[in-house]
C-alpha positions in Angstrom: -3.0 0.0 9.9 -0.1 1.6 11.7 -1.4 2.0 14.8 0.7 -0.5 16.8 3.5 -0.8 14.0 4.6 2.9 14.8 5.7 4.9 18.1 4.4 8.0 18.6 5.4 11.2 17.1 5.7 13.0 13.6 6.5 11.0 10.7 7.2 12.8 7.2 8.4 10.6 3.4 10.9 11.2 1.7 10.9 10.6 -2.1 13.8 10.2 -4.4 14.4 9.2 -7.9 17.0 6.5 -8.5 18.5 5.2 -11.5 17.9 1.5 -10.5 16.5 -0.6 -7.5 19.5 -0.8 -5.6 21.6 1.6 -7.4 22.3 5.5 -6.9 19.5 8.4 -6.3 19.6 10.7 -9.5 19.2 13.6 -7.0 21.0 15.3 -4.3 18.1 16.3 -1.8 14.7 14.1 -2.1 11.2 15.9 -1.8 9.7 15.7 1.4 6.3 15.8 3.1 5.3 18.0 5.5 5.1 16.1 9.0 1.9 14.1 10.2 1.4 13.1 13.7 0.6 9.9 14.8 -0.8 9.8 18.3 -1.0 5.9 18.8 -4.4 5.8 19.9 -6.9 2.8 19.0 -8.7 5.5 16.9 -5.6 6.3 14.8 -5.6 3.3 12.2 -3.9 5.3 9.2 -1.0 7.9 8.7 -2.1 10.2 5.9 -0.2 12.7 4.0 -2.1 15.0 2.0 1.0 16.6 0.2 1.4 16.7 -3.1 5.6 15.9 -4.0 6.4 17.3 -7.3 9.8 15.2 -9.0 11.3 15.8 -12.3 12.3 12.8 -14.4 14.8 12.9 -17.2 13.7 13.8 -20.6 11.7 10.8 -22.6 14.7 9.7 -24.6 16.9 9.3 -21.1 14.2 7.4 -19.1 15.4 3.8 -18.3 13.0 1.2 -17.7 15.3 0.5 -14.7 14.4 3.9 -12.6 12.6 3.8 -9.8 10.9 5.8 -7.0 12.5 5.2 -3.5 10.0 6.3 -0.4 11.3 6.4 2.6 9.7 7.1 6.0 11.0 9.0 9.1 10.3 9.5 12.4 11.1 12.9 13.1 13.8 13.6 15.9 12.2 13.9 19.4 12.4 11.8 22.6 12.5 8.8 20.6 16.3 10.3 18.8 18.1 13.2 18.4 18.0 13.2 14.9 15.3 11.9 11.8 15.0 8.6 11.8 14.1 5.9 9.1 11.5 3.6 10.0 10.3 2.3 6.8 11.1 2.2 2.8 9.5 1.0 -0.4 10.8 1.2 -4.0 8.4 1.5 -7.0 9.0 1.2 -10.9 9.0 4.8 -12.2 8.2 3.3 -15.7 5.4 0.7 -17.1 7.4 -2.3 -19.4 7.0 -0.3 -22.3 9.1 2.6 -21.1 6.2 4.7 -20.5 6.5 6.8 -17.2 3.7 5.4 -14.9 0.4 7.4 -13.9 -2.1 6.3 -11.8 -3.4 4.7 -8.3 -0.8 2.4 -6.6 -0.1 0.5 -3.7 3.2 -0.5 -2.2 4.2 -2.7 0.7 6.4 -0.8 3.2 9.3 -2.8 4.9 10.7 -1.7 8.1 14.1 0.0 8.7 16.1 2.0 6.8 16.9 1.0 3.2 18.4 -2.4 2.3 20.9 -1.5 -0.6 21.4 -5.3 -1.0 18.1 -6.1 -2.4 18.2 -5.5 -6.4 15.2 -7.2 -7.1 11.2 -6.5 -6.6 10.6 -10.0 -6.3 13.1 -10.5 -3.5 11.2 -7.8 -1.5 7.8 -10.2 -1.9 10.0 -13.5 -1.1 10.8 -11.7 2.2 7.2 -10.6 3.2 6.0 -14.0 2.4 8.5 -15.9 4.2 8.7 -13.0 7.3 5.6 -10.7 7.9 7.5 -8.9 10.2 9.8 -7.5 8.0 6.8 -5.5 6.7 5.6 -2.3 8.1 2.5 -1.3 6.4 1.0 -0.8 2.8 1.2 2.5 1.0 -1.1 4.0 -1.1 -0.4 6.7 -3.5 -1.1 8.8 -7.0 1.0 9.4 -10.2 0.0 12.0 -12.4 2.2 13.4 -15.2 2.9 16.9 -15.7 4.4 18.3 -18.9 7.5 20.7 -18.1 9.5 22.7 -20.4 12.9 24.0 -19.4 15.5 25.6 -21.6 13.4 24.3 -24.6 14.0 20.9 -23.1 10.6 18.9 -22.5 10.6 16.9 -19.1 8.3 15.3 -17.3 7.1 16.3 -14.1 5.8 13.3 -11.7 3.3 14.4 -9.0 2.6 12.1 -6.0 -0.5 13.0 -4.2 -2.3 11.6 -1.1 -0.1 9.1 0.3 -1.7 7.2 2.9 -0.5 4.4 4.6 -2.6 1.6 5.8 -2.3 -2.1 7.0 
């Protein structure tokens, strides 16, 4: 429930694939959702994005179990700020411990503010939220579906993330 946690405005998600948690992005530009309006009314419990985002993963022989998705929630520029402002972020592993790219429905906590690059472990996020719930913005729910793609005779995996919803 984002009702009182976010100011009124339009928001979008940016998705980037990183080499590891606390590392560097593997792509120059993130993939973005279309903006979604949050009116901050009592009836506005969730912020829903119905976009399907596709991001290319490296070929399986180059995938590392350290790779992860980084989600950033931005407030679009307007009367709050002259530029888009990061208001939340989350990180989620690209692979299962076996090294296979994930698929299915997932939930991840969003932390308030811009990405904190000093955090290098998922357990640190869990501890931060347990110690101080004011750092937690909400939960994000999303679906990952693997799509095979062949480019220049090289098999790549394309990962589609669909129907992201922010809920408390």
